[in-house]
C-alpha positions as CSV (number, residue, x, y, z in Angstrom):
1,M,98.7,30.4,-65.8
2,S,96.4,27.2,-67.5
3,L,94.2,28.7,-69.4
4,K,90.3,26.6,-68.0
5,I,88.4,24.8,-70.5
6,Y,85.0,23.5,-69.1
7,L,84.0,19.9,-70.1
8,A,80.4,19.5,-69.7
9,A,80.0,15.9,-70.5
10,V,77.1,13.0,-70.8
11,S,77.3,10.0,-69.6
12,D,76.3,5.8,-69.9
13,D,74.7,4.1,-67.5
14,K,78.0,3.2,-65.9
15,G,79.0,6.7,-65.3
16,N,81.4,7.0,-68.4
17,P,81.8,9.1,-71.2
18,S,81.7,8.7,-74.5
19,D,85.6,7.2,-76.4
20,Q,85.5,10.8,-78.5
21,I,85.2,13.1,-75.7
22,I,88.3,11.3,-73.9
23,K,89.8,12.1,-76.4
24,I,89.2,15.4,-76.5
25,A,90.4,16.0,-73.0
26,D,93.2,13.6,-73.6
27,F,94.1,16.3,-76.4
28,L,93.6,19.5,-74.1
29,K,95.5,18.2,-71.4
30,T,98.6,17.4,-73.7
31,T,98.6,21.6,-74.7
32,G,99.2,22.4,-71.1
33,V,95.0,23.6,-70.9
34,L,93.2,23.0,-67.2
35,V,90.8,20.8,-68.0
36,L,87.5,20.9,-65.7
37,S,84.7,18.3,-66.0
38,N,81.5,17.4,-64.7
39,I,82.7,13.7,-65.3
40,K,85.4,12.7,-62.6
41,S,87.9,10.6,-65.3
42,L,88.0,13.7,-67.4
43,A,89.6,16.0,-65.3
44,A,91.3,15.8,-61.5
45,G,89.0,18.3,-60.3
46,S,85.4,17.3,-60.9
47,L,82.6,19.9,-61.4
48,S,79.1,19.2,-62.0
49,T,77.4,21.4,-64.3
50,Q,74.4,22.3,-62.5
51,E,77.5,23.3,-60.1
52,V,78.8,25.7,-63.6
53,A,75.4,26.9,-63.9
54,Q,74.2,28.1,-60.8
55,A,77.5,29.8,-60.6
56,D,75.5,32.8,-59.6
57,S,75.7,31.2,-55.5
58,Y,79.2,32.0,-56.0
59,G,78.6,35.3,-57.3
60,Q,79.3,34.0,-61.0
61,I,83.1,33.5,-60.1
62,L,83.1,30.1,-60.8
63,L,82.1,30.7,-64.4
64,D,83.9,34.1,-64.5
65,K,87.4,32.2,-64.0
66,I,86.6,29.5,-67.6
67,D,88.0,30.8,-70.7
68,A,85.7,28.6,-72.8
69,F,83.4,25.4,-72.8
70,I,83.5,22.7,-75.0
71,I,80.0,20.9,-74.8
72,D,78.7,17.4,-75.8
73,G,75.2,17.5,-77.8
74,T,74.4,13.9,-77.2
75,Q,71.4,14.8,-74.9
76,S,69.6,17.6,-74.2
77,N,69.8,19.0,-71.0
78,S,68.8,22.2,-68.9
79,E,72.0,22.9,-67.5
80,A,73.7,22.9,-70.5
81,G,71.5,25.6,-71.9
82,H,71.9,27.4,-69.0
83,I,76.4,27.4,-69.5
84,I,75.3,28.1,-73.0
85,A,73.3,31.6,-72.1
86,Y,75.8,32.6,-69.6
87,A,78.4,31.8,-72.1
88,L,77.7,34.2,-74.5
89,F,76.5,36.6,-72.4
90,R,80.5,36.6,-71.3
91,K,81.0,36.4,-75.3
92,K,83.5,33.1,-74.7
93,H,83.6,30.6,-77.2
94,I,81.9,27.5,-76.8
95,L,82.5,23.9,-79.0
96,Y,79.8,22.6,-79.1
97,I,79.8,18.6,-80.4
98,L,76.5,17.4,-81.8
99,P,76.4,13.5,-82.9
100,S,76.1,12.4,-86.7
101,G,73.0,12.2,-87.1
102,R,71.2,13.8,-84.5
103,Q,69.4,18.0,-85.4
104,L,70.1,20.7,-83.5
105,D,67.8,21.5,-80.8
106,Y,65.2,24.9,-82.9
107,A,66.8,27.4,-79.8
108,L,70.0,26.1,-80.1
109,N,69.7,26.6,-84.3
110,L,68.2,29.8,-83.6
111,L,71.8,30.9,-81.8
112,T,73.7,29.5,-85.2
113,K,72.1,32.4,-87.1
114,R,71.8,35.0,-84.4
115,K,74.9,38.3,-85.6
116,E,75.7,38.4,-81.6
117,S,76.0,34.8,-81.1
118,T,77.5,33.0,-84.5
119,P,81.1,34.2,-83.5
120,F,81.1,32.3,-80.3
121,F,78.9,29.7,-80.3
122,H,80.7,26.6,-83.0
123,V,78.6,24.1,-83.5
124,R,80.5,20.6,-85.3
125,R,80.0,16.9,-85.9
126,S,81.7,14.9,-84.0
127,A,82.5,12.2,-87.1
128,P,85.8,10.2,-85.8
129,Q,88.0,11.6,-88.1
130,M,87.1,14.9,-87.6
131,L,86.8,15.7,-84.2
132,L,90.4,15.9,-82.7
133,R,90.9,18.8,-86.2
134,H,87.7,20.2,-84.5
135,A,89.6,20.8,-81.1
136,K,92.7,21.5,-82.6
137,D,90.9,24.6,-84.7
138,F,88.9,25.4,-81.5
139,M,92.5,25.8,-79.5
140,R,93.4,28.5,-82.5
141,L,90.9,30.0,-82.2
142,L,91.5,31.0,-78.2
143,S,95.3,31.3,-79.0
144,I,96.0,28.8,-76.1
145,E,98.4,26.9,-77.9
146,P,101.7,26.5,-75.4
147,K,104.1,28.5,-78.6
148,E,101.3,31.4,-78.9
149,A,101.3,31.9,-75.0
150,E,103.1,34.9,-73.5
151,I,104.6,35.8,-70.8
152,P,104.0,39.2,-69.1
153,S,107.6,40.8,-68.8
154,I,106.3,44.6,-68.6
155,K,106.6,46.2,-65.6
156,F,103.6,48.4,-65.2
157,T,102.6,51.4,-62.6
158,L,99.3,52.4,-61.9
159,R,98.3,55.0,-58.8
160,I,94.8,53.9,-58.0
161,T,92.5,55.2,-55.5
162,P,91.6,53.4,-52.0
163,K,88.5,52.2,-53.1
164,I,89.7,50.6,-56.1
165,D,92.4,48.7,-54.3
166,H,89.9,47.7,-51.7
167,Y,87.6,46.5,-54.6
168,L,90.9,44.1,-56.4
169,S,91.5,43.2,-52.7
170,W,88.0,42.0,-52.1
171,R,87.5,40.4,-55.7
172,A,91.2,38.9,-55.9
173,S,90.4,37.1,-52.4
174,R,87.2,35.3,-53.4
175,S,89.3,34.1,-56.6
176,N,91.8,32.6,-54.6
177,V,94.5,34.8,-57.0
178,K,96.7,37.5,-56.7
179,K,95.4,41.4,-57.3
180,A,97.8,41.7,-60.0
181,D,96.8,38.6,-62.0
182,F,93.3,39.2,-61.0
183,L,93.5,43.0,-63.1
184,R,95.6,41.0,-65.6
185,E,93.1,38.1,-66.3
186,M,90.4,40.6,-66.7
187,I,92.5,43.1,-69.4
188,E,93.0,40.0,-71.7
189,G,89.2,39.1,-71.3
190,E,88.6,42.4,-72.7
191,V,91.1,42.0,-75.4
192,K,89.7,38.4,-75.9
193,K,86.8,40.2,-76.4
194,D,87.5,43.4,-78.8
195,D,87.4,41.8,-82.2
196,Y,88.8,45.5,-83.6
197,Y,91.9,45.5,-81.8
198,K,93.0,42.2,-82.5
199,K,92.3,43.0,-86.3
200,E,95.0,45.7,-86.0
201,W,96.8,43.4,-83.8
202,E,97.4,40.9,-86.4
203,K,98.4,43.1,-89.0
204,E,101.3,45.0,-86.4
205,R,102.6,41.8,-85.8
């Protein structure tokens, strides 16, 4: 299944994003990533930033299904702040693109100094010559380059209780996926958050 990145962009008076953000979106699409955005021209399926930030009204399934976030820091807005707070709570990576010459907001600057958030909150300047490099580095951080993708090939039998089976059926139906896919994605999410295991995995490769 394609990994999902939400691109929270800022539009001009005509509703268009900046050329730099368009370049990032185009690059992401070439890697096979599913790009979701609050601006229609950046993605086939358009979601507003507010819809994402207020995903708790949907049981927070919407945000849970997004793997990482890229935020255009051209302007400050409360919706982006909600997304950042939620993503950090879930330990999901954020690439925050800050225009050259613009200072990072005080609250966001504090996040860059907190031990709990620095591994996931990545602030980068949007210098034209460095923009795609930042995007590529972010992709490597997520290990979502096509050549690194793993295909499920090992069968595993698991005995569960009727209650657990009912829960899996309920969550899978709300997420519109099969139970096996839901369980696999949930485990993959735990793997991404386990820094100790990732170090052990790299040693064994």
